[in-house]
C-alpha positions, -999 to +999 in steps of 0.1 A: -455-607+718-439-574+709-439-544+732-437-509+718-434-475+735-442-443+717-429-411+733-445-378+726-447-354+756-454-322+737-487-304+733-522-318+725-519-314+688-486-332+687-500-362+704-529-363+679-504-362+651-486-392+667-517-414+666-510-427+630-481-447+646-506-464+669-528-472+640-500-485+618-483-505+646-516-522+655-522-530+618-489-547+614-487-562+649-523-567+661-512-588+691-485-563+703-487-542+734-485-505+725-478-480+753-477-443+749-458-418+771-472-383+772-473-352+794-498-349+823-530-334+811-531-350+777-540-385+789-577-380+783-571-382+746-566-420+750-595-427+773-609-461+761-585-463+732-588-498+717-552-502+707-534-486+737-522-511+763-510-485+789-506-447+790-475-435+808-479-400+823-450-377+829-458-347+851-436-319+837-449-291+858-442-304+894-409-320+903-401-324+866-366-338+870-375-362+898-405-374+878-383-378+847-360-403+865-390-421+881-404-425+846-371-439+833-371-465+860-406-475+851-397-477+814-367-499+821-389-523+841-413-527+812-386-541+790-398-528+756-387-543+723-389-510+705-390-474+719-400-448+693-392-412+703-409-385+683-393-356+700-361-338+694-353-327+730-328-339+756-352-352+782-371-376+759-338-385+744-326-396+778-357-417+783-353-434+750-315-438+751-315-454+785-347-473+782-330-507+779-351-514+748-338-538+722-342-511+696-343-473+701-356-452+672-357-414+670-348-383+649-313-373+642-319-338+657-323-352+692-291-344+711-288-380+723-295-396+689-259-409+688-271-434+715-301-445+695-301-478+676-315-461+646-318-424+638-340-409+611-333-377+593-358-349+604-367-324+577-394-299+569-394-305+531-381-273+516-398-268+482-418-299+487-436-297+521-438-328+541-466-334+566-458-341+602-475-375+600-452-384+572-422-374+592-434-394+622-442-425+602-407-425+588-396-437+622-413-471+617-412-474+579-383-499+580-404-526+597-438-517+583-442-501+548-445-468+529-483-464+533-496-435+554-521-438+582-542-409+593-546-396+628-575-411+647-593-405+680-619-428+696-647-410+715-669-435+732-706-440+726-712-422+759-693-392+745-715-392+714-747-396+734-737-367+756-731-343+727-761-355+707-783-342+735-768-307+728-771-305+691-790-283+667-801-299+635-774-280+616-745-264+633-709-252+631-682-251+657-657-222+662-625-227+682-612-191+683-582-194+707-546-204+703-517-207+727-498-182+704-512-147+697-499-147+661-516-180+653-550-166+666-575-150+642-584-118+661-616-118+682-630-089+661-626-110+630-644-140+646-672-117+657-677-103+622-677-138+608-703-151+633-725-120+628-726-128+590-738-164+594-774-168+583-800-171+610-811-205+623-776-220+622-764-235+655-730-221+666-709-237+693-677-221+707-651-246+718-618-244+737-601-251+770-608-236+804-582-209+797-603-198+767-636-191+785-632-153+789-624-150+752-653-171+741-677-153+765-665-119+751-672-132+715-706-145+725-716-113+742-704-092+713-724-113+688-756-115+708-771-144+689-795-168+705-782-197+684-747-194+698-736-215+728-704-213+747-692-249+754-656-237+762-641-256+791-672-278+796-662-307+773-635-333+774-611-336+744-630-366+731-664-350+736-651-320+716-639-343+689-673-361+688-691-327+685-668-316+657-675-348+638-712-339+637-707-303+625-713-292+589-681-271+593-655-265+620-637-232+621-602-233+637-568-216+639-536-234+632-539-252+665-550-284+683-587-283+672-575-286+636-559-319+645-591-330+663-609-324+630-583-344+611-586-373+636-623-374+631-623-367+594-646-337+602-650-308+577-627-280+587-618-245+577-584-234+590-574-198+593-536-193+590-522-161+603-484-160+609-478-196+601-482-215+568-495-249+557-461-256+542-446-263+577-464-296+575-491-293+602-521-287+579-556-303+580-561-338+567-599-341+566-614-350+533-633-317+534-609-290+543-603-253+534-574-231+541-579-194+546-549-171+545-540-137+530-541-138+493-510-117+487-473-120+496-462-104+529-425-097+535-426-110+571-447-141+567-441-167+580-423-151+609-417-184+628-426-221+630-448-219+661-459-183+665-453-154+689-470-137+719-472-105+698-466-095+662-428-088+657-436-062+631-464-046+652-490-046+624-503-082+624-513-079+587-511-116+582-544-118+601-559-083+595-556-085+557-578-117+555-610-106+539-644-115+555-657-133+524-627-157+525-640-174+556-678-171+551-674-186+516-665-220+532-698-223+550-717-251+532-746-239+511-779-246+529 
């Protein structure tokens, strides 16, 4: 029986975009043990996952270095056949390179890639954008095939039962926050959008505990009885289950977009400073991209975003017209 370890200790969305490897490895090796190493806090994404044998959790916030070497010891004891490292940073390179696995696979941009058994070229695509899932699946293509597998999450029936008790007959979700300011559609813009939604439509605001104040501000400013703030009250999988029931989900270029992709939920993504060409766009069958409809000299200003607009005007968000986003609401 083969034993695989996938390493992705970055943010929530990055873990979701790693799930196609789980799907594909299980498809080709249904009897294999597939373990997944992630950062503490993201493990709830895999609660009850049918194809994951074990989730390894690295606490990166407390005693980071000590926990790193404890994790390396644990990995070595597990004696993996293949370790697949999706990250391009030294720490995960160390875990992979010294894992003791028969085969160590990772991207060439990792500083320890010279110690890997096989290194794969990492690229963003240039004139022909390449999606992150395609980049990630390149790591296992040699012993699987060229076909793409989509991200997938597995909310339980209990998760669906919980959110079904909350639902309006027709509703949308709005996830207004982002870790990065320049990726976040401004609150005033979300408020204007929500106020323009026809009456009788359920509206649920989603996000993590750190987004509660923002969502409460939006809710108070909108003053709509159909609007409910669920921010911070749902697990990741409950949020994903809720999004799968919505007629449309409105998100930034952030983790909720990837939740929608993993549930094949309809989604409208608002891009401010970043662009879909970076390869992190939505994958749902029903998907819309909203962005400024004219060139802007400073856009994109970076791959991930900034805590403030480097040019001080934030036109990549402010120039988005209201009708661009309201036009993606399904006709009732």
